[in-house]
Backbone bond lengths (Angstrom), bond angles and torsions (degrees), N, CA, C in turn:
res aa  C-N    CA-C-N  psi(-1)  N-CA   C-N-CA  omega(-1)  CA-C   N-CA-C  phi
1 X - - - 1.468 - - 1.528 109.36 -
2 X 1.326 114.97 160.21 1.462 121.37 -178.79 1.528 109.31 -126.37
3 X 1.324 115.43 143.24 1.451 119.34 178.14 1.512 111.44 -161.39
4 X 1.336 115.59 -175.67 1.462 123.10 179.71 1.522 108.60 -114.86
5 X 1.321 116.02 134.12 1.468 120.73 177.00 1.520 108.36 -72.41
6 X 1.329 115.82 119.21 1.467 119.34 -178.27 1.522 112.50 -107.76
7 X 1.341 115.80 -13.31 1.463 118.53 177.99 1.518 109.78 -153.37
8 X 1.331 115.18 139.89 1.460 121.21 177.39 1.517 108.48 -127.54
9 X 1.320 116.59 128.90 1.457 120.18 177.44 1.529 110.85 -116.98
10 X 1.313 116.40 19.13 1.447 120.61 178.15 1.511 112.80 100.93
11 X 1.317 117.08 -55.08 1.466 120.13 -179.21 1.525 112.29 -113.41
12 X 1.316 117.35 -21.44 1.461 121.78 178.64 1.526 109.97 -121.19
13 X 1.312 115.10 150.22 1.463 121.80 -178.41 1.524 109.09 -131.14
14 X 1.324 115.75 133.97 1.464 120.29 174.86 1.520 107.71 -92.56
15 X 1.328 116.28 124.29 1.461 121.81 -176.56 1.527 109.21 -115.37
16 X 1.331 116.24 130.22 1.464 122.37 -179.65 1.527 109.31 -107.16
17 X 1.312 117.22 126.74 1.462 121.81 -179.62 1.526 110.38 -90.51
18 X 1.322 115.67 173.04 1.469 120.29 -178.21 1.521 112.38 -64.49
19 X 1.330 116.67 -27.21 1.471 118.55 178.04 1.529 111.97 -90.05
20 X 1.353 115.24 18.83 1.464 124.07 171.33 1.523 114.02 71.97
21 X 1.324 117.86 13.06 1.458 119.93 174.22 1.527 109.85 -83.89
22 X 1.324 116.41 150.92 1.458 120.74 -178.48 1.526 110.26 -121.73
23 X 1.339 114.26 138.56 1.457 120.53 -178.55 1.520 109.61 -131.40
24 X 1.336 115.02 137.92 1.451 121.35 175.63 1.527 108.19 -84.82
25 X 1.343 115.56 120.69 1.469 119.82 -174.42 1.518 111.65 -126.96
26 X 1.329 115.01 158.13 1.458 121.71 173.41 1.522 107.84 -124.96
27 X 1.319 116.84 174.36 1.457 119.66 179.21 1.520 109.72 -115.93
28 X 1.314 114.77 153.55 1.460 119.33 174.58 1.527 108.67 -77.16
29 X 1.324 115.92 151.91 1.464 121.21 -176.06 1.505 114.54 -57.22
30 X 1.339 117.35 -28.31 1.468 119.30 -175.29 1.520 112.68 -62.31
31 X 1.345 117.87 -26.32 1.453 120.27 178.67 1.527 111.51 -61.41
32 X 1.313 116.35 -28.93 1.457 121.07 -177.65 1.529 111.80 -78.54
33 X 1.322 116.87 -6.73 1.467 120.22 -175.49 1.530 112.40 -122.47
34 X 1.311 117.21 14.97 1.455 120.53 -177.35 1.522 112.34 -92.47
35 X 1.320 117.05 34.18 1.459 120.47 176.84 1.506 114.11 78.53
36 X 1.328 117.48 12.06 1.453 121.01 179.17 1.530 108.33 -91.08
37 X 1.314 117.03 106.67 1.462 120.64 -178.75 1.522 109.47 -84.83
38 X 1.299 115.15 61.78 1.452 120.88 -176.54 1.516 109.76 -135.14
39 X 1.319 114.99 149.63 1.454 119.69 176.31 1.525 110.95 -73.10
40 X 1.331 117.11 -17.90 1.467 120.50 -178.98 1.531 110.32 -138.81
41 X 1.320 118.10 90.52 1.472 120.16 -179.01 1.516 113.70 -62.78
42 X 1.325 118.05 -23.94 1.465 122.04 174.07 1.515 107.37 -112.22
43 X 1.323 116.62 136.69 1.459 119.72 -176.17 1.518 111.05 -137.57
44 X 1.318 115.44 165.14 1.457 121.00 176.92 1.530 109.51 -60.15
45 X 1.318 116.20 133.65 1.461 121.60 -177.76 1.510 113.05 101.33
46 X 1.343 117.06 -15.35 1.462 120.29 178.85 1.525 111.03 -68.33
47 X 1.330 115.34 139.02 1.460 121.59 170.31 1.526 106.37 -93.26
48 X 1.326 116.23 125.81 1.462 120.14 -172.99 1.527 111.28 -133.84
49 X 1.332 114.96 156.49 1.455 122.47 168.30 1.519 107.04 -100.91
50 X 1.334 116.80 142.99 1.460 119.45 178.92 1.526 110.19 -147.87
51 X 1.313 114.08 157.36 1.454 121.63 178.17 1.521 109.06 -120.19
52 X 1.325 116.54 139.14 1.461 119.40 176.51 1.519 109.90 -75.27
53 X 1.314 115.63 139.72 1.457 120.21 178.10 1.523 110.17 -77.66
54 X 1.303 116.55 150.78 1.467 121.62 -178.12 1.527 110.66 -61.51
55 X 1.336 113.63 136.55 1.472 120.89 176.65 1.527 112.45 55.59
56 X 1.340 114.82 34.34 1.459 119.00 -179.16 1.526 109.82 -152.83
57 X 1.316 115.61 156.00 1.464 120.16 176.63 1.526 111.30 -97.45
58 X 1.338 116.55 9.88 1.458 121.20 176.68 1.522 109.92 -97.60
59 X 1.330 115.82 160.04 1.455 119.71 -176.37 1.514 113.09 -127.67
60 X 1.335 114.47 169.74 1.461 122.04 175.77 1.525 108.10 -121.91
61 X 1.335 116.82 123.76 1.462 121.36 178.91 1.521 108.93 -73.18
62 X 1.334 115.98 124.75 1.464 120.63 -175.96 1.520 113.18 -107.80
63 X 1.336 117.19 -16.88 1.467 119.54 -176.56 1.523 110.16 -158.12
64 X 1.322 115.81 139.47 1.468 121.79 174.25 1.521 107.73 -108.35
65 X 1.323 117.92 122.71 1.453 121.38 179.01 1.526 110.27 -68.15
66 X 1.315 116.57 156.17 1.467 120.42 176.74 1.519 109.88 -57.69
67 X 1.332 115.72 137.35 1.461 120.37 -179.18 1.527 111.12 -87.20
68 X 1.313 115.85 139.35 1.474 121.01 172.85 1.526 109.03 -66.49
69 X 1.313 115.57 -41.37 1.465 123.09 176.44 1.519 107.93 -166.01
70 X 1.298 115.84 176.55 1.462 121.26 173.97 1.518 106.96 -163.02
71 X 1.299 115.46 164.25 1.461 119.67 179.39 1.521 107.58 -127.81
72 X 1.337 115.80 132.68 1.466 120.66 -174.30 1.517 110.72 -128.53
73 X 1.320 114.18 163.02 1.457 121.87 171.75 1.516 106.98 -145.76
74 X 1.326 116.92 166.74 1.457 120.21 176.91 1.521 109.41 -63.55
75 X 1.320 114.90 140.71 1.454 119.40 174.70 1.522 109.10 -63.96
76 X 1.324 116.55 139.75 1.459 121.25 -176.61 1.526 111.31 -63.22
77 X 1.326 117.19 -44.54 1.460 120.93 -173.84 1.525 113.56 -96.95
78 X 1.327 116.60 -24.14 1.464 120.42 -176.78 1.517 108.45 -118.96
79 X 1.334 116.73 93.43 1.461 121.58 -169.85 1.524 113.21 -62.73
80 X 1.338 117.70 -23.74 1.452 120.25 -177.81 1.526 111.62 -87.86
81 X 1.312 116.68 -4.51 1.450 120.29 179.33 1.520 110.59 -112.85
82 X 1.318 114.59 164.28 1.453 120.24 179.19 1.515 109.98 -110.40
83 X 1.311 114.46 161.48 1.461 120.76 173.23 1.525 106.92 -121.84
84 X 1.323 116.12 118.48 1.457 120.32 177.90 1.522 107.68 -80.20
85 X 1.316 117.06 117.00 1.467 120.78 -176.97 1.523 110.42 -73.24
86 X 1.330 116.68 -46.60 1.468 121.32 179.55 1.523 108.05 -169.45
87 X 1.335 115.44 167.02 1.469 120.02 -178.32 1.522 111.18 -133.11
88 X 1.332 115.10 167.49 1.468 123.06 176.49 1.530 111.73 53.46
89 X 1.332 113.86 53.11 1.465 122.17 -174.41 1.525 110.45 -100.20
90 X 1.326 116.39 136.90 1.473 120.81 175.07 1.526 111.27 -92.63
91 X 1.333 116.53 -39.17 1.465 121.50 -178.07 1.523 109.78 -136.99
92 X 1.329 116.61 140.70 1.464 121.35 173.94 1.529 107.88 -119.07
93 X 1.318 115.80 113.15 1.460 121.62 177.58 1.520 109.17 -95.06
94 X 1.325 116.75 127.55 1.462 120.85 173.80 1.519 108.49 -109.39
95 X 1.327 116.26 120.44 1.455 120.50 176.57 1.515 109.59 -81.71
96 X 1.322 115.75 131.41 1.461 122.70 -177.36 1.524 108.50 -123.47
97 X 1.325 116.88 130.24 1.460 121.48 171.79 1.524 107.89 -129.13
98 X 1.314 116.48 147.00 1.466 120.12 -177.85 1.519 112.88 -94.11
99 X 1.329 115.99 -8.94 1.457 119.94 178.63 1.523 107.89 -157.41
100 X 1.331 115.60 149.97 1.479 120.49 177.39 1.521 113.19 50.76
101 X 1.308 121.43 61.63 1.466 128.59 -4.21 1.526 110.06 -97.38
102 X 1.328 118.16 161.88 1.469 119.74 175.80 1.527 111.11 -78.26
103 X 1.319 115.85 139.89 1.468 122.27 173.25 1.521 107.12 -109.24
104 X 1.332 116.98 114.90 1.451 120.46 -175.01 1.529 111.72 -93.06
105 X 1.348 116.89 155.11 1.473 120.88 -177.59 1.520 116.07 -52.12
106 X 1.355 120.78 -39.45 1.470 118.29 -179.79 1.523 113.23 -57.25
107 X 1.319 116.27 -37.70 1.470 120.68 178.80 1.531 110.43 -68.09
108 X 1.324 116.62 -45.73 1.462 121.02 178.93 1.525 109.98 -59.25
109 X 1.317 116.19 -45.58 1.465 120.67 -175.51 1.528 111.96 -67.31
110 X 1.313 117.61 -36.19 1.466 120.50 177.27 1.527 110.36 -66.31
111 X 1.308 116.13 -41.39 1.461 119.61 178.37 1.533 110.20 -63.13
112 X 1.325 116.27 -46.76 1.466 120.36 -178.64 1.530 111.35 -64.83
113 X 1.330 117.21 -40.77 1.466 120.40 179.16 1.520 110.85 -63.61
114 X 1.326 116.33 -39.79 1.465 120.12 177.98 1.521 110.64 -65.12
115 X 1.330 116.86 -42.20 1.461 120.28 177.29 1.528 110.58 -61.49
116 X 1.336 117.20 -41.61 1.470 120.95 177.45 1.528 110.26 -61.64
117 X 1.333 116.00 -43.66 1.462 120.82 -176.69 1.517 111.72 -62.38
118 X 1.325 116.64 -33.22 1.463 120.41 -177.06 1.533 112.37 -105.26
119 X 1.346 115.57 15.28 1.472 121.65 172.42 1.535 112.52 59.28
120 X 1.316 114.45 47.93 1.459 120.72 177.65 1.528 108.69 -119.05
121 X 1.319 116.86 128.75 1.464 120.40 178.37 1.526 109.15 -69.92
122 X 1.328 116.24 129.97 1.467 121.33 -178.59 1.528 110.53 -114.02
123 X 1.315 115.39 141.44 1.460 122.80 177.20 1.523 107.99 -129.38
124 X 1.339 116.74 135.93 1.457 121.48 178.68 1.519 110.35 -96.01
125 X 1.336 116.04 127.78 1.460 121.67 176.90 1.521 108.46 -109.69
126 X 1.318 116.94 112.24 1.464 121.63 179.31 1.521 108.16 -88.49
127 X 1.329 115.93 102.76 1.460 121.53 -172.13 1.537 112.05 -95.48
128 X 1.320 114.37 165.98 1.474 124.06 176.54 1.532 112.47 65.31
129 X 1.324 117.00 26.21 1.469 118.98 -176.36 1.526 111.86 -65.34
130 X 1.330 117.18 -18.54 1.468 120.64 178.95 1.526 111.62 -72.21
131 X 1.343 117.20 -11.89 1.472 120.92 -177.36 1.525 112.71 -103.32
132 X 1.339 118.36 -2.35 1.464 120.80 -172.81 1.520 112.60 -81.15
133 X 1.331 114.61 140.01 1.455 119.15 170.86 1.529 108.28 -86.02
134 X 1.322 116.35 -176.04 1.467 120.11 -174.57 1.530 112.02 -61.64
135 X 1.332 116.66 -40.76 1.468 120.42 -178.37 1.530 110.76 -63.96
136 X 1.321 117.11 -42.95 1.463 120.22 179.82 1.523 111.07 -68.63
137 X 1.312 116.55 -35.60 1.477 119.22 175.92 1.519 110.70 -61.23
138 X 1.333 117.04 -40.65 1.467 120.59 178.82 1.524 110.97 -64.41
139 X 1.347 116.69 -43.01 1.469 120.24 177.93 1.522 110.39 -62.93
140 X 1.316 116.04 -40.43 1.474 120.54 178.68 1.518 110.66 -61.99
141 X 1.320 117.05 -43.70 1.462 120.70 -179.58 1.529 110.94 -63.79
142 X 1.341 117.11 -37.53 1.467 120.05 177.03 1.518 111.04 -62.12
143 X 1.333 116.32 -45.80 1.462 120.68 -179.71 1.522 111.16 -64.62
144 X 1.319 116.45 -45.98 1.465 120.16 -179.98 1.524 110.15 -59.98
145 X 1.332 116.45 -40.74 1.461 120.61 178.92 1.528 111.10 -61.29
146 X 1.341 116.72 -41.83 1.472 120.91 178.52 1.521 110.67 -60.09
147 X 1.327 116.85 -52.10 1.466 120.33 -171.52 1.523 112.85 -77.44
148 X 1.332 117.39 -31.72 1.463 118.68 175.48 1.520 111.12 -68.25
149 X 1.332 117.50 -37.46 1.463 120.80 178.29 1.520 111.60 -63.81
150 X 1.339 116.83 -29.28 1.461 120.37 176.98 1.522 110.73 -75.11
151 X 1.332 116.47 -29.13 1.460 120.41 -179.40 1.512 114.42 122.79
152 X 1.336 116.98 5.19 1.465 120.07 179.31 1.525 110.53 -87.17
153 X 1.314 115.66 136.20 1.452 120.00 176.40 1.518 109.06 -75.86
154 X 1.323 116.05 132.43 1.465 122.41 178.78 1.530 108.17 -122.43
155 X 1.320 116.42 131.22 1.459 121.31 -179.82 1.522 108.50 -124.19
156 X 1.321 116.63 126.44 1.459 121.56 176.77 1.518 108.46 -87.67
157 X 1.330 115.93 125.15 1.459 119.42 -175.45 1.525 111.09 -135.41
158 X 1.309 114.65 163.50 1.459 121.95 166.75 1.518 106.40 -137.09
159 X 1.316 115.20 112.83 1.463 119.54 -178.46 1.523 111.29 -69.48
160 X 1.345 117.31 -24.29 1.466 120.01 -178.04 1.527 112.53 -84.98
161 X 1.341 117.47 -28.57 1.477 119.64 179.18 1.530 112.02 -106.63
162 X 1.355 115.75 3.19 1.473 122.31 177.68 1.521 114.17 67.12
163 X 1.322 117.31 19.05 1.464 119.89 178.49 1.531 110.12 -66.66
164 X 1.318 116.33 123.19 1.476 125.51 177.98 1.533 114.12 62.94
165 X 1.333 116.95 18.91 1.463 120.14 177.00 1.522 110.40 -66.24
166 X 1.307 117.61 -39.44 1.473 121.12 178.67 1.529 110.96 -64.04
167 X 1.317 116.29 -34.11 1.467 120.48 178.07 1.527 110.02 -64.24
168 X 1.329 116.54 -41.98 1.464 120.50 177.79 1.519 110.05 -64.15
169 X 1.339 117.37 -41.65 1.471 121.48 178.45 1.525 110.95 -58.31
170 X 1.319 116.27 -42.09 1.469 120.10 -179.75 1.525 111.48 -65.76
171 X 1.327 116.66 -37.79 1.466 120.17 177.56 1.526 110.88 -63.89
172 X 1.327 116.85 -31.38 1.463 122.66 -176.38 1.524 113.51 -83.04
173 X 1.310 117.50 -15.12 1.463 121.81 -167.66 1.532 112.32 -54.95
174 X 1.333 115.86 121.54 1.453 121.69 177.23 1.513 114.49 74.04
175 X 1.336 117.29 11.13 1.472 121.07 -175.62 1.521 111.44 -119.61
176 X 1.345 114.03 166.46 1.469 121.60 170.42 1.520 106.70 -98.79
177 X 1.321 116.70 113.48 1.469 121.54 -174.88 1.514 110.98 -116.22
178 X 1.325 115.30 132.14 1.460 121.53 177.26 1.522 108.94 -103.18
179 X 1.328 116.76 137.88 1.459 122.03 177.20 1.522 108.97 -116.21
180 X 1.342 116.14 128.90 1.456 120.21 -177.34 1.516 109.41 -140.06
181 X 1.330 115.05 167.42 1.453 120.72 179.12 1.515 110.14 155.15
182 X 1.323 115.37 172.77 1.462 120.26 176.67 1.528 110.16 -62.72
183 X 1.322 116.25 157.64 1.457 120.21 169.54 1.528 108.32 -62.17
184 X 1.316 116.18 133.09 1.454 119.90 176.69 1.509 115.86 97.89
185 X 1.354 117.92 -3.20 1.469 119.63 -178.87 1.526 111.85 -79.28
186 X 1.329 117.19 -4.25 1.467 119.96 177.31 1.507 114.15 97.46
187 X 1.321 116.26 23.21 1.468 119.92 -176.69 1.541 111.91 -63.70
188 X 1.327 115.98 -47.80 1.467 119.35 -179.72 1.525 111.20 -64.96
189 X 1.333 116.29 -38.62 1.465 120.15 177.36 1.523 110.61 -63.55
190 X 1.342 116.48 -40.90 1.462 120.56 177.87 1.525 110.97 -63.29
191 X 1.337 116.01 -45.88 1.463 119.60 -178.35 1.523 110.48 -63.22
192 X 1.329 117.05 -37.52 1.469 119.91 176.09 1.527 111.33 -64.98
193 X 1.332 116.80 -32.85 1.471 120.07 177.02 1.528 110.73 -71.75
194 X 1.348 116.41 -36.69 1.467 120.50 178.84 1.520 111.75 -72.85
195 X 1.324 116.40 -36.93 1.465 121.75 -177.91 1.524 108.90 -140.69
196 X 1.334 118.08 81.42 1.465 122.07 -174.61 1.522 114.07 -56.60
197 X 1.318 117.20 -26.98 1.468 120.03 -177.83 1.528 112.59 -67.11
198 X 1.336 117.56 -18.62 1.459 120.22 -178.62 1.525 112.06 -73.62
199 X 1.341 116.16 -34.69 1.470 121.83 175.70 1.531 111.86 50.38
200 X 1.343 116.27 52.65 1.457 120.66 -179.98 1.524 110.95 -68.63
201 X 1.329 115.39 151.63 1.458 120.25 177.73 1.521 110.06 -68.75
202 X 1.318 116.18 144.12 1.469 121.01 172.81 1.522 107.66 -125.51
203 X 1.327 115.64 160.01 1.471 119.95 -178.39 1.512 109.92 -136.55
204 X 1.323 115.51 157.02 1.457 121.17 179.97 1.531 110.65 -76.40
205 X 1.325 115.37 156.49 1.465 121.35 176.18 1.523 109.80 -81.11
206 X 1.320 116.34 141.67 1.456 120.93 173.75 1.522 108.30 -72.50
207 X 1.312 117.40 114.68 1.463 121.43 -177.36 1.529 110.52 -63.83
208 X 1.317 116.56 -39.16 1.467 120.61 -176.76 1.518 112.14 -63.95
209 X 1.343 116.51 -43.56 1.462 119.99 -174.05 1.529 113.07 -106.81
210 X 1.327 116.70 -2.99 1.465 121.54 -178.23 1.525 111.92 54.98
211 X 1.335 115.88 31.89 1.447 121.36 -179.87 1.517 109.55 -117.79
212 X 1.315 115.05 155.02 1.443 119.84 178.05 1.511 111.26 -86.47
213 X 1.314 114.59 162.89 1.451 120.80 174.01 1.523 108.20 -99.90
214 X 1.327 116.44 139.73 1.455 120.31 -176.58 1.529 110.62 -63.45
215 X 1.330 117.05 125.37 1.455 121.12 175.14 1.522 110.68 -113.57
216 X 1.311 117.92 -14.31 1.457 123.06 177.37 1.521 108.09 -116.39
217 X 1.337 116.42 123.61 1.459 120.45 -178.14 1.517 111.34 -95.76
218 X 1.332 117.29 -36.71 1.454 122.15 -178.58 1.524 109.39 -130.07
219 X 1.325 115.33 152.28 1.472 119.59 175.60 1.523 108.95 -64.96
220 X 1.316 115.42 145.51 1.464 119.93 179.42 1.520 110.09 -149.65
221 X 1.334 115.76 139.56 1.456 121.36 177.63 1.529 109.60 -100.98
222 X 1.334 115.27 134.83 1.455 120.93 177.30 1.531 109.18 -118.98
223 X 1.318 115.69 145.69 1.461 121.47 177.72 1.521 107.89 -98.11
224 X 1.326 116.10 121.70 1.457 120.15 -178.76 1.520 110.48 -89.25
225 X 1.297 115.01 150.04 1.464 121.66 -177.95 1.526 109.49 -82.83
226 X 1.320 115.62 73.86 1.462 121.13 179.50 1.522 109.04 -131.29
227 X 1.302 116.05 165.75 1.469 121.59 175.42 1.519 108.53 -128.84
228 X 1.358 119.37 111.89 1.467 125.88 -0.07 1.528 112.07 -70.79
229 X 1.334 116.17 167.26 1.456 121.04 -178.06 1.526 111.24 -60.23
230 X 1.325 115.44 139.80 1.463 121.76 174.71 1.524 107.81 -116.00
231 X 1.330 114.98 145.79 1.461 119.87 -177.40 1.522 109.27 -121.11
232 X 1.316 115.84 131.68 1.455 122.52 -174.33 1.528 108.65 -118.98
233 X 1.326 117.18 123.72 1.459 121.09 177.87 1.520 108.69 -105.70
234 X 1.332 115.40 115.31 1.458 121.73 175.99 1.519 107.88 -91.97
235 X 1.316 117.38 134.76 1.468 121.88 -177.70 1.525 109.99 -122.03
236 X 1.336 117.31 154.48 1.466 119.57 177.17 1.519 110.94 -61.50
237 X 1.316 116.87 145.24 1.457 120.23 174.94 1.516 110.31 -62.25
238 X 1.327 117.08 139.15 1.459 120.33 -176.19 1.523 110.84 -122.97
239 X 1.340 115.19 140.00 1.467 120.58 179.00 1.522 111.13 -81.72
240 X 1.328 115.95 -42.71 1.459 120.44 -177.95 1.512 110.40 -131.63
241 X 1.326 115.33 162.08 1.454 119.15 -179.60 1.522 108.27 -129.15
242 X 1.331 115.53 91.12 1.456 120.63 -179.59 1.514 110.38 -82.17
243 X 1.325 117.49 117.70 1.460 120.74 -179.07 1.519 110.32 -81.41
244 X 1.319 115.38 158.03 1.459 120.77 -178.52 1.522 110.07 -135.37
245 X 1.330 114.92 157.56 1.463 122.15 171.28 1.525 113.70 62.03
246 X 1.316 119.18 28.71 1.459 121.57 177.00 1.531 108.90 -97.68
247 X 1.318 116.83 117.36 1.460 120.94 173.06 1.524 108.53 -81.54
248 X 1.331 116.27 148.19 1.469 119.74 -176.24 1.522 112.46 -55.06
249 X 1.329 117.05 -43.73 1.456 119.49 -174.30 1.523 113.89 -75.24
250 X 1.333 117.59 -3.82 1.461 119.35 -179.90 1.532 112.97 -112.85
251 X 1.329 117.48 -7.93 1.470 120.03 -177.80 1.532 110.82 -56.87
252 X 1.326 116.74 -44.02 1.468 120.56 -178.85 1.514 113.22 -61.67
253 X 1.336 117.28 -26.31 1.460 120.56 179.88 1.524 111.92 -68.92
254 X 1.346 116.92 -19.17 1.458 120.78 -179.69 1.525 112.15 -92.22
255 X 1.332 115.64 4.67 1.460 122.74 171.60 1.532 106.19 -112.01
256 X 1.323 119.62 101.76 1.471 122.28 -171.77 1.520 114.63 -52.33
257 X 1.343 117.20 -37.54 1.464 119.56 -178.46 1.524 111.27 -71.79
258 X 1.324 117.81 -27.27 1.463 121.52 174.76 1.530 109.46 -74.06
259 X 1.314 115.50 -45.91 1.463 121.40 -177.20 1.530 111.19 -59.35
260 X 1.346 115.52 -36.50 1.468 119.91 -178.18 1.528 112.38 -67.77
261 X 1.330 117.14 -23.22 1.467 121.09 -175.39 1.517 114.56 -107.34
262 X 1.330 118.19 -13.38 1.459 119.97 -167.93 1.535 113.39 -62.18
263 X 1.330 117.94 -25.21 1.474 119.84 178.92 1.525 111.55 -68.56
264 X 1.352 116.84 -14.73 1.460 120.56 179.02 1.539 112.44 -87.94
265 X 1.335 116.27 -8.68 1.469 119.49 177.99 1.532 109.66 -69.52
266 X 1.322 116.44 149.34 1.458 120.75 -178.73 1.529 111.36 -64.00
267 X 1.327 116.17 -38.97 1.468 120.04 -177.23 1.524 110.60 -107.19
268 X 1.346 115.13 137.05 1.462 119.99 179.72 1.520 112.18 -64.07
269 X 1.328 117.01 -30.41 1.462 120.74 -178.27 1.529 112.30 -100.35
270 X 1.314 115.93 25.31 1.466 121.96 -177.92 1.534 109.99 -60.56
271 X 1.331 116.23 130.00 1.464 122.00 176.89 1.530 111.62 -97.96
272 X 1.338 116.92 1.19 1.458 122.91 174.42 1.536 111.92 63.56
273 X 1.333 115.76 38.90 1.461 119.81 179.29 1.522 110.04 -117.72
274 X 1.334 116.70 -71.00 1.471 120.83 -178.17 1.523 113.61 -118.85
275 X 1.323 117.12 1.31 1.467 120.30 -175.56 1.536 110.98 -69.69
276 X 1.340 117.38 145.39 1.474 120.48 177.10 1.533 111.13 -73.99
277 X 1.329 114.87 154.64 1.465 122.37 176.74 1.528 111.35 51.03
278 X 1.328 114.19 51.70 1.468 121.39 178.24 1.528 108.45 -95.42
279 X 1.311 116.40 121.39 1.469 121.16 -177.23 1.525 111.81 -65.75
280 X 1.315 117.21 -31.97 1.470 120.42 -178.75 1.522 109.82 -70.89
281 X 1.357 116.55 -43.68 1.466 119.38 178.03 1.530 111.14 -64.07
282 X 1.324 116.66 -37.40 1.466 120.69 177.63 1.527 110.53 -63.48
283 X 1.350 116.31 -44.40 1.468 120.88 179.16 1.522 110.84 -64.59
284 X 1.326 116.82 -35.51 1.465 121.42 177.92 1.521 110.42 -64.19
285 X 1.327 115.89 -44.21 1.464 120.56 179.67 1.521 111.86 -64.76
286 X 1.320 116.25 -31.16 1.470 120.88 179.28 1.530 112.51 -82.76
287 X 1.331 116.96 -4.33 1.458 120.41 -178.14 1.512 113.60 80.43
288 X 1.345 116.42 13.86 1.462 120.24 -179.10 1.528 111.92 -86.03
289 X 1.326 116.51 -15.52 1.460 122.92 173.51 1.521 107.43 -122.20
290 X 1.326 116.68 132.82 1.463 121.05 -176.34 1.525 111.34 -68.08
291 X 1.332 115.45 139.43 1.460 120.89 178.40 1.527 111.13 -58.26
292 X 1.328 116.89 -40.87 1.466 120.52 -178.81 1.526 111.13 -62.47
293 X 1.321 116.72 -36.82 1.469 120.19 179.53 1.527 110.28 -68.24
294 X 1.311 116.36 -40.57 1.464 119.46 -179.88 1.529 110.89 -66.97
295 X 1.340 116.25 -38.98 1.467 120.07 176.75 1.526 110.59 -61.79
296 X 1.322 116.11 -41.88 1.466 120.14 178.54 1.525 110.40 -63.32
297 X 1.323 115.81 -40.16 1.465 120.61 178.41 1.531 110.91 -61.11
298 X 1.334 116.75 -45.22 1.468 120.64 -179.68 1.529 110.82 -63.43
299 X 1.332 116.90 -38.37 1.467 120.68 177.18 1.517 111.04 -61.05
300 X 1.323 115.98 -46.01 1.464 120.37 179.70 1.522 110.66 -65.40
301 X 1.316 115.79 -40.27 1.464 120.76 -179.69 1.529 110.54 -61.25
302 X 1.327 115.93 -37.75 1.461 121.30 -178.33 1.527 112.22 -84.17
303 X 1.330 116.16 -5.71 1.457 119.41 -179.13 1.507 113.22 72.38
304 X 1.328 116.51 25.41 1.463 120.37 -178.59 1.516 110.65 -85.88
305 X 1.327 115.17 153.13 1.454 120.23 171.21 1.516 107.88 -76.79
306 X 1.350 115.29 153.89 1.456 117.54 178.90 1.522 109.61 -72.79
307 X 1.331 116.26 152.89 1.461 120.97 179.10 1.521 107.16 -122.28
308 X 1.296 116.62 124.11 1.452 119.85 -175.60 1.525 110.26 -94.12
309 X 1.318 115.61 61.75 1.459 120.45 176.95 1.525 108.89 -99.11
310 X 1.303 115.30 152.85 1.460 119.87 179.02 1.526 109.91 -59.86
311 X 1.326 116.80 -31.91 1.462 120.37 -179.05 1.521 111.98 -61.60
312 X 1.348 116.37 -24.14 1.452 119.85 178.95 1.521 111.77 -75.19
313 X 1.346 114.91 -16.07 1.457 118.52 -177.22 1.536 109.13 -84.33
314 X 1.314 114.22 51.70 1.462 122.24 -178.50 1.512 107.66 -109.41
315 X 1.313 116.03 100.27 1.466 119.32 -175.16 1.519 110.83 -113.74
């Protein structure tokens, strides 16, 4: 039989077939040794073949179909391995909040660069806008201006007041959409607004640390009651986004505004750091490229982890 993995709990996978039946499946050990340097060789969104076990309603996954795409990050505990967040994604929504908790540009840029690298369209959702004071509104407008000028769609939403929720639903229609962001950005609240029947758990923000508490432990795909069907992938809240498999000479290609100008650089292998007649450095000096984006680029180039300090929120 063939189906789509809709939930992963580490050792067991829930697989949904075309006739909407669901089966609890496991994988054979050989999948873990087929050159996949990942903590989870099977992930939510994978199309798989499976066989039912004798005298049981559980199955064994025998084959993973080729993925259209996937999105990965460094494994939290095993730095040399990757964690595949999900596969076969049409849209990746990143929830951004400027306070409770703050989402800083380095995190946004790493997410967007990863989406570019794996050919996934990314959309930024600026949530909790109903709670912002004038200063936060100004910061939000600066960020939106940066990312819209690059070509990223930005949608201002409030999951609690349903502002622009219908707009998000329309963007999702007939697609597989992944939702990601820090713990506490309102992801579960948003998903409940998009699909009230799911009734996902939500948690309060830690006042002391302005961080959310994890309410999602494993990625899970939900089928929305739309025509055509829409698929929503909820992911665990993440503190950091460690990128993987980025070669130095290709990092700039995952920044659209850099890629558009790189042919104007004097050297074909220009890294946009100290080289003469660099079009990216010239654009930066003219204010045509955001300082925060260039800082994020340098961090990625150096292989550094992102740092969520207020000083980084310099746009």
